[in-house]
Structures are given as structure tokens and as C-alpha cells.
C-alpha positions as CSV (number, residue, x, y, z in Angstrom):
1,M,129.0,103.1,134.1
2,A,129.6,106.1,132.0
3,E,127.1,106.5,129.1
4,K,128.2,106.1,125.5
5,T,128.5,109.1,123.2
6,K,127.3,109.1,119.5
7,S,130.8,108.0,118.5
8,G,130.5,105.0,120.7
9,R,132.7,106.4,123.5
10,R,131.4,106.7,127.0
11,A,130.9,110.2,128.5
12,S,133.4,111.1,131.1
13,K,132.4,111.9,134.7
14,P,133.5,115.6,134.4
15,A,131.1,115.9,131.4
16,R,128.2,114.5,133.4
17,S,129.1,116.8,136.3
18,D,129.1,119.8,134.0
19,L,125.7,118.8,132.5
20,F,124.2,118.5,136.0
21,K,125.6,121.9,137.0
22,D,124.0,123.4,133.8
23,I,120.7,121.9,134.9
24,E,121.1,123.3,138.4
25,R,121.9,126.8,137.0
26,L,118.9,126.6,134.7
27,A,116.6,125.5,137.5
28,D,117.9,128.3,139.7
29,R,116.7,130.9,137.2
30,F,113.1,129.8,137.7
31,Q,111.0,132.0,140.0
32,D,109.0,129.0,141.1
33,A,110.5,126.4,143.4
34,I,111.4,123.1,141.7
35,Y,112.0,119.8,143.5
36,H,112.4,116.0,143.2
37,Y,111.2,114.1,146.2
38,D,112.0,110.4,146.8
39,L,109.2,108.6,148.5
40,K,111.3,105.7,149.9
41,S,114.1,107.7,151.5
42,R,111.7,110.7,152.3
43,N,114.4,113.0,151.0
44,F,114.3,115.9,148.6
45,Q,117.0,114.8,146.2
46,F,116.9,117.9,144.0
47,F,115.7,121.4,144.6
48,N,116.5,124.8,143.2
49,K,117.4,128.2,144.7
50,A,113.7,129.3,145.0
51,F,113.0,126.2,147.1
52,K,115.8,127.1,149.5
53,E,114.5,130.7,149.7
54,I,110.9,129.7,150.4
55,F,111.7,127.3,153.2
56,R,114.7,129.4,154.3
57,L,117.2,126.6,154.3
58,P,120.8,127.3,155.4
59,K,123.2,128.3,152.7
60,N,125.4,125.2,153.4
61,T,122.4,122.8,152.8
62,G,123.6,120.0,150.5
63,R,121.8,118.6,147.5
64,R,119.6,116.4,149.6
65,I,117.5,117.2,152.6
66,S,114.9,115.2,154.6
67,I,111.3,116.2,154.6
68,D,111.6,116.4,158.3
69,K,113.7,119.5,157.9
70,V,111.1,121.1,155.6
71,M,107.9,120.2,157.3
72,P,108.4,122.4,160.4
73,K,108.5,125.4,158.1
74,I,104.9,124.7,157.0
75,H,102.2,126.3,159.1
76,V,101.1,123.9,161.8
77,D,97.4,124.1,160.7
78,D,98.3,123.0,157.1
79,R,100.7,120.1,157.7
80,A,98.1,117.5,157.9
81,A,96.5,118.7,154.6
82,V,99.9,118.6,152.9
83,L,100.5,115.0,153.9
84,N,96.9,114.0,153.2
85,A,97.2,115.4,149.6
86,I,100.4,113.5,149.0
87,D,99.0,110.2,150.3
88,T,95.8,110.6,148.3
89,S,97.7,111.1,145.0
90,I,99.9,108.1,145.7
91,E,97.3,105.6,147.0
92,A,94.5,106.5,144.5
93,G,96.8,105.7,141.6
94,L,96.7,109.3,140.4
95,S,99.4,110.8,138.1
96,K,99.4,114.2,139.7
97,G,98.3,116.2,142.8
98,E,98.2,119.7,144.3
99,V,97.7,121.5,147.6
100,Q,97.7,125.0,148.9
101,Y,99.4,125.7,152.2
102,R,101.2,128.4,154.2
103,V,104.8,128.7,155.5
104,A,105.3,130.5,158.7
105,Y,108.6,132.3,159.6
106,P,109.9,133.1,163.1
107,D,109.2,136.8,162.5
108,G,105.5,136.1,162.0
109,T,105.5,136.5,158.3
110,I,103.2,134.2,156.3
111,R,103.5,133.1,152.7
112,W,100.8,131.3,150.7
113,L,102.0,128.6,148.4
114,Q,100.5,126.5,145.6
115,D,102.2,123.2,145.3
116,R,101.7,121.0,142.2
117,W,103.4,117.7,141.4
118,I,103.4,114.6,139.2
119,V,103.8,111.1,140.5
120,L,106.5,109.0,138.9
121,R,105.8,105.3,139.1
122,D,107.5,102.0,138.3
123,R,106.6,101.0,134.7
124,K,106.1,97.3,135.6
125,N,104.1,97.3,138.9
126,R,103.0,101.0,138.9
127,R,104.5,101.4,142.4
128,P,105.0,105.1,143.2
129,L,108.7,106.1,143.3
130,S,108.9,109.8,143.6
131,L,107.3,113.2,143.1
132,E,108.5,116.0,140.8
133,G,106.9,119.3,141.3
134,F,107.0,123.1,141.5
135,I,105.8,125.5,144.1
136,R,104.4,129.0,143.3
137,D,104.3,131.8,145.7
138,N,100.7,133.1,145.7
139,T,101.1,135.5,148.6
140,E,100.5,138.7,146.6
141,M,97.5,137.1,144.8
142,R,96.1,135.9,148.1
143,I,96.4,139.4,149.6
144,A,94.7,140.9,146.6
145,D,91.9,138.3,146.8
146,T,91.5,139.1,150.5
147,Q,91.4,142.9,149.8
148,L,88.9,142.2,147.0
149,I,86.7,140.2,149.3
150,H,86.9,142.9,151.9
151,S,85.9,145.6,149.3
152,R,83.0,143.4,148.1
153,Q,81.8,143.0,151.6
154,K,81.7,146.8,152.1
155,A,80.4,147.5,148.6
156,L,77.2,149.4,148.0
157,I,76.3,147.1,145.2
158,G,75.7,143.4,145.2
159,S,78.3,140.9,144.1
160,Y,78.6,137.2,143.9
161,I,80.9,134.4,142.6
162,V,79.5,131.5,140.6
163,Q,81.4,128.3,140.0
164,D,80.1,125.1,138.4
165,G,76.7,126.8,138.1
166,K,76.4,127.4,141.8
167,F,76.8,130.4,144.2
168,R,80.2,130.2,146.0
169,Y,80.2,133.6,147.5
170,V,77.6,136.4,148.0
171,N,78.3,139.8,149.7
172,P,76.0,141.5,152.3
173,E,74.4,143.8,149.7
174,F,73.4,140.9,147.5
175,V,71.9,139.2,150.5
176,R,69.9,142.4,151.3
177,I,68.6,142.7,147.8
178,T,67.5,139.1,147.5
179,G,66.2,138.7,151.0
180,F,67.8,135.3,151.3
181,S,70.5,134.5,153.9
182,E,74.0,133.6,152.8
183,N,73.5,130.0,153.8
184,E,70.3,129.8,151.7
185,L,72.1,131.1,148.6
186,I,75.4,129.2,148.7
187,G,75.3,126.1,146.6
188,T,72.1,127.0,144.7
189,D,71.6,127.9,141.0
190,P,71.7,131.7,140.4
191,L,69.1,131.4,137.7
192,N,66.5,130.4,140.3
193,L,66.4,134.1,141.4
194,V,65.9,135.4,137.8
195,H,62.4,136.0,136.5
196,E,61.5,133.1,134.2
197,D,60.9,135.5,131.3
198,Y,64.6,136.6,131.5
199,R,66.5,133.4,132.2
200,D,67.6,132.7,128.6
201,Y,68.4,136.4,128.1
202,V,70.6,136.5,131.2
203,R,72.4,133.3,130.3
204,K,73.2,134.5,126.8
205,N,74.5,137.9,128.0
206,A,76.6,136.4,130.8
207,V,78.3,134.0,128.4
208,S,78.9,136.8,125.9
209,M,80.6,138.9,128.6
210,L,82.6,136.0,129.9
211,K,83.9,135.2,126.4
212,G,84.8,138.9,125.8
213,R,82.3,139.4,123.0
214,S,80.4,142.1,124.9
215,D,81.2,144.6,127.7
216,T,77.7,146.1,127.9
217,P,75.8,145.6,131.3
218,Y,72.4,144.0,130.9
219,V,69.1,144.7,132.7
220,F,66.6,142.1,133.9
221,C,64.2,141.2,136.7
222,V,64.7,139.0,139.8
223,R,62.4,137.9,142.5
224,D,63.4,138.2,146.1
225,K,62.4,135.8,148.9
226,S,59.1,137.5,149.4
227,G,58.2,137.3,145.7
228,Q,58.8,141.1,145.1
229,T,60.3,142.0,141.7
230,H,63.5,144.0,141.4
231,W,65.1,145.5,138.3
232,V,68.8,144.9,138.3
233,L,71.8,145.9,136.2
234,E,74.5,143.3,136.0
235,T,78.0,142.8,134.6
236,V,80.2,139.6,134.9
237,T,83.9,138.9,134.5
238,P,86.0,135.7,134.7
239,V,88.0,135.2,137.8
240,S,89.9,132.5,139.7
241,H,88.3,131.1,142.8
242,G,90.0,128.5,144.9
243,G,92.5,128.0,142.0
244,R,89.7,127.3,139.5
245,R,87.8,129.3,136.9
246,A,84.7,131.1,138.1
247,A,82.6,134.1,137.3
248,L,82.4,137.3,139.4
249,S,79.2,139.3,139.0
250,Y,78.3,142.9,140.1
251,F,74.7,143.3,140.7
252,M,73.0,146.7,141.1
253,D,69.3,147.2,142.1
254,I,67.9,149.9,139.8
255,S,64.2,149.4,140.7
256,E,64.0,152.9,142.1
257,L,65.6,154.3,138.9
258,R,63.1,152.4,136.8
259,R,60.2,153.8,138.9
260,M,61.6,157.3,138.4
261,Q,61.8,156.8,134.7
262,G,58.2,155.5,134.7
263,N,57.1,158.5,136.8
264,L,58.9,160.9,134.4
265,S,57.2,159.3,131.4
266,A,53.8,159.5,133.1
267,L,54.6,163.2,134.0
268,G,55.4,164.0,130.4
269,L,52.2,162.2,129.2
270,M,50.2,164.0,131.9
271,I,51.5,167.4,131.0
272,G,50.7,166.8,127.3
273,T,47.2,165.5,128.1
274,I,46.5,168.4,130.5
275,S,47.9,171.0,128.0
276,H,45.7,169.6,125.3
277,S,42.6,169.6,127.6
278,L,43.3,173.2,128.7
279,K,43.7,174.2,125.1
280,G,40.3,172.9,124.3
281,C,38.8,174.7,127.3
282,L,40.4,178.0,126.3
283,T,39.1,177.5,122.8
284,G,35.7,177.0,124.3
285,L,36.1,180.2,126.4
286,D,37.1,182.2,123.3
287,A,33.9,180.9,121.6
288,S,31.7,181.8,124.5
289,L,33.2,185.4,124.7
290,Y,32.5,185.8,121.0
291,L,28.9,184.7,121.5
292,I,28.5,187.1,124.4
293,E,30.1,190.0,122.6
294,T,28.1,189.6,119.4
295,G,25.0,189.1,121.4
296,F,25.4,192.5,123.1
297,Y,26.3,194.3,119.8
298,R,23.4,192.7,117.9
299,N,21.0,192.7,120.8
300,K,20.5,189.0,120.8
301,P,19.8,187.7,124.3
302,A,19.7,184.1,123.2
303,R,23.2,184.3,121.9
304,I,24.4,185.9,125.2
305,E,22.7,183.1,127.2
306,E,24.3,180.5,125.0
307,G,27.7,182.1,125.5
308,I,27.2,182.1,129.3
309,D,26.2,178.4,129.2
310,V,29.4,177.6,127.3
311,T,31.5,179.6,129.8
312,R,30.0,177.7,132.7
313,L,30.7,174.4,131.0
314,M,34.3,175.3,130.3
315,I,34.8,176.6,133.9
316,D,33.3,173.3,135.2
317,R,35.7,171.3,133.1
318,I,38.7,173.3,134.2
319,R,37.6,172.9,137.9
320,K,37.2,169.2,137.5
321,L,40.6,168.9,135.8
322,V,42.4,170.8,138.5
323,L,40.7,168.8,141.3
324,D,41.7,165.5,139.5
325,I,45.3,166.6,139.1
326,L,45.5,167.7,142.8
327,Y,44.3,164.4,144.0
328,Y,46.5,162.4,141.6
329,S,49.6,164.3,142.5
330,K,49.4,164.1,146.3
331,E,48.0,161.3,148.5
332,R,45.3,162.9,150.7
333,E,44.6,161.6,154.2
334,L,40.9,160.7,154.6
335,K,38.8,162.8,157.0
336,P,35.8,160.5,157.5
337,E,32.5,161.3,159.0
338,I,29.3,159.3,159.6
339,I,26.6,160.3,157.1
340,E,23.2,159.0,156.0
341,V,23.3,157.1,152.7
342,W,20.1,158.6,151.4
343,R,21.2,162.1,152.2
344,F,24.6,161.6,150.5
345,A,23.0,160.0,147.4
346,G,20.3,162.7,147.3
347,D,22.9,165.4,147.2
348,L,24.7,163.7,144.3
349,A,21.4,163.4,142.4
350,E,20.4,167.0,143.0
351,T,23.8,168.1,141.7
352,M,23.4,166.2,138.5
353,D,19.7,166.3,137.9
354,A,19.5,169.6,136.0
355,R,22.5,168.9,133.8
356,I,21.2,165.4,132.9
357,R,17.7,166.5,132.1
358,A,19.0,169.5,130.1
359,A,20.7,167.0,127.8
360,N,17.2,165.4,127.2
361,I,18.2,162.3,129.3
362,T,15.8,160.7,131.7
363,F,17.3,160.6,135.2
364,E,15.9,157.9,137.6
365,T,16.8,157.5,141.2
366,D,16.1,154.8,143.8
367,F,17.2,155.2,147.4
368,S,15.3,155.5,150.7
369,K,15.9,156.7,154.2
370,K,16.1,153.1,155.3
371,A,19.6,152.7,153.6
372,G,21.2,153.5,156.9
373,E,24.5,155.3,157.6
374,F,28.1,154.8,156.5
375,C,31.5,156.4,157.3
376,I,33.2,158.2,154.4
377,D,35.1,161.3,153.5
378,S,32.3,163.0,151.6
379,N,34.6,165.8,150.3
380,I,36.5,163.4,148.0
381,L,34.0,160.6,147.5
382,R,31.4,163.0,146.2
383,P,33.3,164.2,143.2
384,A,34.5,160.6,142.6
385,I,30.9,159.3,142.1
386,I,29.8,162.4,140.2
387,N,32.6,161.6,137.8
388,I,30.9,158.3,137.0
389,L,27.5,160.0,136.6
390,E,29.1,162.6,134.2
391,N,30.6,159.7,132.2
392,A,27.2,158.1,131.9
393,M,25.7,161.4,130.8
394,D,28.5,162.0,128.2
395,A,28.1,158.4,126.9
396,C,24.3,159.0,126.3
397,I,25.0,162.4,124.7
398,E,27.5,160.9,122.2
399,D,25.2,158.0,121.4
400,R,23.8,158.7,117.9
401,R,21.1,156.0,118.0
402,P,17.5,157.2,117.9
403,L,16.3,156.1,121.4
404,A,15.2,157.7,124.6
405,H,18.3,157.7,126.8
406,R,18.1,157.3,130.5
407,I,20.4,157.1,133.5
408,R,19.5,155.2,136.7
409,F,21.1,155.9,140.0
410,C,20.3,153.8,143.0
411,A,21.7,153.0,146.5
412,R,21.1,149.9,148.6
413,G,22.9,148.2,151.4
414,D,23.2,145.3,153.9
415,A,24.6,145.0,157.4
416,D,28.2,145.6,156.3
417,H,28.2,147.3,152.9
418,V,26.6,150.1,150.9
419,V,26.2,149.7,147.1
420,F,25.7,152.4,144.6
421,E,24.7,151.5,141.0
422,I,24.9,153.9,138.0
423,E,23.4,152.5,134.9
424,D,22.9,154.0,131.4
425,N,21.6,152.8,128.1
426,G,24.3,154.5,126.0
427,P,26.6,152.8,123.5
428,G,28.3,150.6,126.0
429,M,31.9,149.3,125.9
430,D,33.7,146.3,124.4
431,D,36.0,144.1,126.5
432,D,39.1,146.1,125.6
433,Q,37.6,149.3,126.8
434,I,36.4,147.7,130.1
435,Q,40.0,146.5,130.7
436,R,41.5,149.9,130.1
437,I,38.8,152.3,131.4
438,F,40.5,152.9,134.8
439,Q,44.0,153.2,133.4
440,L,45.7,156.5,133.8
441,F,45.5,158.7,130.7
442,Y,43.1,156.3,128.9
443,S,40.0,158.1,127.7
444,S,37.2,156.9,125.3
445,K,36.2,160.6,124.8
446,G,39.0,161.5,122.4
447,T,40.3,165.0,122.7
448,R,37.6,165.9,125.3
449,G,38.9,163.5,128.0
450,T,42.1,163.6,130.1
451,G,42.1,159.9,131.2
452,I,42.6,161.0,134.8
453,G,39.0,161.1,136.2
454,L,38.1,157.5,136.4
455,F,41.6,156.6,137.5
456,V,41.2,159.0,140.4
457,T,37.7,157.7,141.1
458,R,38.9,154.1,141.6
459,K,41.8,155.4,143.7
460,V,39.3,157.2,146.0
461,I,37.0,154.2,146.3
462,R,39.9,151.9,147.1
463,Q,41.2,154.3,149.7
464,H,37.8,153.9,151.4
465,G,38.3,150.2,151.4
466,G,35.8,149.7,148.6
467,S,35.7,148.5,145.0
468,V,34.2,149.5,141.6
469,V,33.1,147.0,138.9
470,V,32.0,147.7,135.4
471,E,29.4,145.6,133.5
472,S,28.9,146.5,129.8
473,K,28.6,145.2,126.3
474,A,29.0,147.2,123.1
475,G,25.6,148.6,122.2
476,H,23.9,147.6,125.5
477,G,24.9,150.4,127.9
478,A,27.0,150.2,131.0
479,R,26.6,149.7,134.7
480,F,29.0,150.8,137.4
481,I,28.7,149.0,140.8
482,I,30.4,150.7,143.7
483,T,30.7,148.8,146.9
484,L,31.8,150.5,150.1
485,P,32.1,149.2,153.7
486,R,29.8,150.9,156.2
487,R,32.9,151.2,158.5
488,M,36.2,151.6,156.8
489,I,38.9,148.9,157.5
490,D,41.7,149.5,160.0
491,G,44.4,151.7,158.7
492,T,42.0,153.9,156.7
493,A,39.5,154.8,159.4
494,S,39.6,157.2,162.2
495,S,38.2,156.5,165.7
496,I,34.8,158.1,164.7
497,C,34.2,155.3,162.2
498,Q,35.1,152.5,164.7
499,D,32.8,153.5,167.5
């Protein structure tokens, strides 16, 4: 029956036909396909122009068409997924459903579609009656996504996609940086890779970028599979992955850059330290020349002798500084030789004896010919141990307490190791000084020290496979214990030491 109008009259059939045509024309203007599918008859009872175009239906297709005419247009590999998605939304009592699938044309062209629908049900028994939906052509987006994935695969920086707090995609460079395989990463929490000290920082910065409040990349530490730390620079942006919201991150390993920055800072500090030390030596040389010149003019031999002593002292400091810098700046391959312990220790004692006694410090030695032999590079180990002896001498000279200062130097050994001990009764060191004494550029001598000597000393001892330990208390002197293997470990020894 015709429907009644507001005036009580029923609408005529031509009026209803005109209204339906208006709805059709309006639907045809949509870029997305629109349809009404009746479940009982398995017919599409309404569809627009875009629907015809997507499925390439004949121009003379009527207002209704069976699903059997449409289904062959869908890619053969996707048909089961389409039917399963429809059945699931109907049988589970859902109000809507969706599925992605492809249509394949005879010329080989493929189009990617996103199909979404609502389920219309009987009000009384909730029996499903029909589906009303729209289909969007996602082909261009799919191609863009494929190209994006391809570019990420070839990218020189790491990238990954996170969805629901889990890795959904990782590119080869990200796999290389982290050391984990793709299978080990997918489905895991990205924050597990982040150093625990930076997790809150990373979370806050990522959220800020995703919400558009910040566009500044952030730097933090991650640990790879082996436990090694990497510094990374990261930026994130919201994307769609699988039709759902996700986060795309670009992830650059800047560890080498950080190391370069650290090296540049150390270089600047070293140049400043060396310049200051050389300035002090040059000032000392100026003073020595003044003493020598005035000694000649005034015929005072004692002043000339004092000037020569100062000159020797400054030259010795410059020589030591240059040797420390040369060793620090370039790794030197060891040239080991077998040498008797007592002969090596005796040479060190002889070198320092006159200088220590000239400072009114008692110098005690304790080593015998029974100490045996060991394999070392004496050319670099010798100045390293002399460095410790000089530090003991300087500590005693600077000690203002009224006591008889002494330095004890002894050597002993067992079947596998040789141990040198250098002990003084100077002012000693507190815990903070002990912790920092081998750090590069740290010096307890103020302007007279460079902070390179003991750093190089420990480096040389470690290169020989040995160790150096400091025992000290403020006001109670210090003892350095140097332990060296008689035969250097593999990788640092030549064949002469392994015979």
C-alpha cells in the first residue's frame, strides 16, 4: 500500500519511484562502493555505480544480482576468507564485520579492497536478515605500503612497527643492530631492549611525538643480544598497520658518533693539560737559564750548578711527557724478551737510586737472583714501573710531616707470576683518590701533573696480561702491587715467550 503523506493522503507510486531514483543518484556519487545484501536470497538487492565498476559488472545489470555473479571476481585465494568473515559476523551475533580481499581481472590487474558492513537483524528473534556495507579501494595505499616496506628493508637505519605494545615488523638493519633474529623480536615488548635507566624517558618521548607535542628525536641506550650497549637516536610517527593504529619508529645507531665525541673531548682536555704542563716546563727552563747566566756573570758556581740541575729536571719531565703521549696516542705491539727478574729490578733501582737519595729519602730494595726469569717488553714496562717509583718519590717530597721518609722496592715470584711492590710512607690517599688515580687526566699533583702517566702505566701492565693494585690510607703511605705472568697469555705473547 502507498504510504500516507502529512496531509493524510497516500504517496503515489511515481513519487516513491522518484525518491528511489534520487537515492540511487546520491549513492552513485560516492567514490566507495555501497551495497545491500539479502542473506536469504543471497542477492545484492542494491548497489551503486562504484560497486559495478569494482566488480566490472555488465552495463545492463539490473538492480539485483546474485553473489554467485560477484564471487568469481574475487581472487581465488581470498574467497574463503570473505565467506568466513561474513559467517563469523552472523553466527557470533555481531553487529558489524570487515575483511580485506583482492579482486582479479582477466588482464592480470589486482585491486585491494577493504569491505566493512553492518548486520541488520530481526527485532524480535535477532535473526540476521541482511548486510549493508561499503567497499573502499585501498590499492594505492597498499602499493604505497609495499613500497614503504621495501624502502625500510633496504634502509641504512633501523626501523620497526609497534602495535599493542609489541613488535609487528622489524627491518634487517634493526635486526643487525640488536643482534636478535626477526622471529625473536616479533611479538615482544620493545622496552625490553631499552636500558632500564632510560625506559621511562623513552616512553614519555615516544608518547609526546605520537601525540604531536614534540618533533625532536631523542637519544638513549639499548642492549643487544650479547649485552653490549648501543647509543641510538630515535623518532616515531603514527601509522596504520593492518587497518589499525600503530607506531613506526626509525632507529639510528650513533654509538660511533658518541665515541668520536668522547674522543674529541678527551683530545681537547689532553691538549689543554699538555699545554699547561709544557708551559710549566718552559717556565722552569727560563728560570734555569737565568740561574746559569747570573752564575757566570757573578762568578757563582753554585748558582750555575743549580741552574743545570733545574734544566735536567725540566728536560726529564718533557721527555716523560712526550713518551706518555706517544704511548697513549698509538697502540704499540709488544716486543717481548726473556729477562732475569733481579736484573730488570736492579736496573730500575739503579736508575732511581740517586734521585731518591738526593731528595733525602731512604731507598730500600729487596730482590735476589733466585727470583727467576719472565717474558716482557722491557722497553715499555721499564718506564711504566719507573712512573710508580717517581710518584712515590713525589709523594714523599710533598709530605710536610716531620718524619724520615722511605721508599721500599721489592720483587718476588712463584711458579707462574712475578710480583713487584713499591711502598712509601708518604701522605697516602683517601678512597676517592684510590678510585680515580688511574683515570686519564686525573692527577693529585695539581699543576705539576698531567694525569697521563699512571693511566699509561696500567695500560702497559694490562697489555702484558698483568694487574696493578693500590693499597693506601690517608696519612699512612701507599703500596702499589704489580703482578705479571712469567709467560704472557696467548694473544699478547710471541713464540719466544711460549717455548
